[in-house]
C-alpha positions as CSV (number, residue, x, y, z in Angstrom):
1,X,-47.9,-10.1,72.9
2,X,-45.2,-11.0,70.4
3,X,-44.6,-14.7,70.5
4,X,-41.0,-15.8,69.7
5,X,-40.7,-17.3,66.3
6,X,-39.4,-20.8,65.8
7,X,-36.5,-21.6,63.6
8,X,-33.4,-19.7,62.4
9,X,-33.6,-15.9,62.8
10,X,-33.5,-13.8,59.6
11,X,-30.1,-12.4,58.7
12,X,-29.8,-8.6,58.6
13,X,-28.3,-8.3,55.1
14,X,-29.3,-6.4,52.0
15,X,-31.0,-7.9,49.0
16,X,-27.8,-7.6,47.0
17,X,-25.9,-9.5,49.7
18,X,-28.6,-12.1,49.8
19,X,-28.4,-12.6,46.0
20,X,-24.6,-12.9,46.2
21,X,-24.8,-15.5,49.0
22,X,-27.3,-17.5,46.9
23,X,-24.9,-17.5,43.9
24,X,-22.0,-18.6,46.1
25,X,-24.1,-21.4,47.5
26,X,-25.1,-22.7,44.1
27,X,-21.4,-22.5,43.0
28,X,-20.3,-24.5,46.0
29,X,-23.0,-27.0,45.6
30,X,-22.2,-27.6,41.9
31,X,-18.5,-28.0,42.7
32,X,-19.3,-30.5,45.4
33,X,-21.5,-32.6,43.1
34,X,-19.1,-32.3,40.2
35,X,-21.7,-30.7,37.9
36,X,-20.9,-28.5,34.9
37,X,-23.5,-26.5,33.0
38,X,-23.3,-25.6,29.3
39,X,-25.4,-23.4,27.0
40,X,-26.8,-24.2,23.5
41,X,-27.8,-21.6,21.0
42,X,-31.3,-21.7,19.5
43,X,-30.5,-23.8,16.3
44,X,-28.5,-26.4,18.1
45,X,-31.0,-26.5,21.0
46,X,-33.9,-27.1,18.5
47,X,-31.9,-29.9,16.8
48,X,-31.3,-31.5,20.2
49,X,-34.9,-31.3,21.2
50,X,-36.1,-32.7,17.9
51,X,-33.7,-35.7,18.2
52,X,-34.7,-36.3,21.8
53,X,-38.4,-36.3,20.8
54,X,-37.7,-38.9,18.1
55,X,-35.9,-41.1,20.6
56,X,-38.7,-40.7,23.1
57,X,-41.2,-41.9,20.5
58,X,-39.0,-45.0,19.9
59,X,-38.8,-45.8,23.6
60,X,-42.3,-44.8,24.5
61,X,-41.4,-42.7,27.5
62,X,-39.9,-39.3,28.3
63,X,-36.2,-38.7,28.6
64,X,-34.4,-36.0,30.5
65,X,-31.8,-33.9,28.7
66,X,-29.1,-35.6,30.9
67,X,-30.3,-39.1,29.9
68,X,-30.4,-38.1,26.2
69,X,-26.9,-36.6,26.2
70,X,-25.6,-39.6,28.1
71,X,-27.0,-41.8,25.3
72,X,-25.3,-39.7,22.6
73,X,-22.0,-39.8,24.3
74,X,-22.2,-43.5,25.0
75,X,-23.1,-44.2,21.3
76,X,-20.2,-42.0,20.2
77,X,-17.7,-43.8,22.5
78,X,-18.9,-47.2,21.3
79,X,-18.4,-46.1,17.6
80,X,-14.9,-44.9,18.4
81,X,-13.8,-48.4,19.6
């Protein structure tokens, strides 16, 4: 009385292989989209969060980290000119 399941069948791979495949998928996706991640230590991260919150208060709405870093880089580029 087993009904056939719809969709793609499950792969017969180990959990380690599944994790490795997921990592490779993320890597390919980031390369395709041109994304680059970077890490910040605790002190620098706190400074960034504090500055972002101050800017959010000025604007009256929330900013994503990407939006805030874009603002910082744009401001820096304009000051260089």
